[in-house]
C-alpha positions in Angstrom: -37.6 45.3 -4.6 -40.9 46.7 -4.5 -43.3 43.0 -4.5 -46.8 45.4 -4.3 -47.7 48.9 -3.5 -51.5 50.3 -3.2 -54.0 50.8 -0.3 -55.2 48.4 2.1 -58.7 47.4 2.3 -61.0 49.0 5.5 -59.7 50.2 8.4 -56.0 49.4 9.7 -55.7 49.1 13.4 -51.9 48.7 13.2 -49.2 45.7 13.7 -50.3 43.0 15.8 -49.8 39.2 16.0 -49.3 36.2 13.7 -52.7 36.4 13.3 -53.3 39.4 11.7 -54.2 39.5 7.9 -53.6 42.7 5.9 -55.9 42.7 2.5 -54.8 44.8 -0.6 -57.1 46.2 -2.8 -57.2 43.8 -5.8 -57.3 41.2 -3.1 -53.8 39.8 -2.4 -53.7 39.2 1.2 -50.6 39.0 3.7 -50.4 37.6 6.7 -48.1 39.2 9.8 -44.9 36.7 10.1 -43.8 38.1 13.6 -44.9 39.2 17.0 -44.9 42.9 16.8 -47.4 44.9 18.4 -47.7 48.6 17.5 -51.2 50.5 17.5 -52.4 53.0 14.4 -55.4 54.0 13.0 -55.7 54.6 9.6 -58.8 54.0 7.1 -57.7 52.5 3.9 -53.8 53.8 4.3 -51.4 53.6 1.4 -48.8 50.3 1.8 -46.1 48.5 0.5 -44.6 45.2 0.4 -41.0 44.8 -0.6 -38.6 41.8 -0.4 -35.7 41.9 1.5 -33.2 39.1 0.7 -35.3 35.9 1.9 -38.3 38.3 3.6 -41.2 40.2 2.3 -41.5 43.3 4.7 -44.9 45.6 5.0 -44.8 49.2 5.7 -47.9 51.3 5.7 -48.4 54.8 5.6 -48.2 57.0 8.8 -46.1 54.3 10.5 -42.6 54.7 12.0 -42.1 51.0 11.2 -42.6 47.9 9.6 -43.2 44.2 9.9 -42.4 41.1 8.4 -45.1 39.0 6.4 -45.9 36.4 4.0 -48.0 35.7 1.4 -51.6 34.2 2.7 
């Protein structure tokens, strides 16, 4: 189930650590909930957060991987 879909604000530099915050246009923020490092630079990429069971997963256009997130 898609929880949020749209563009991320500003520069996206991939997945890093549990302190990484991703902000969508519209203001909703998501914090990375697992350690996963994968570098990818994009400016204002399209992204979506889906709910899979009891967890939320962020998928960003151009990334071959996704990461677990939680509401900030």
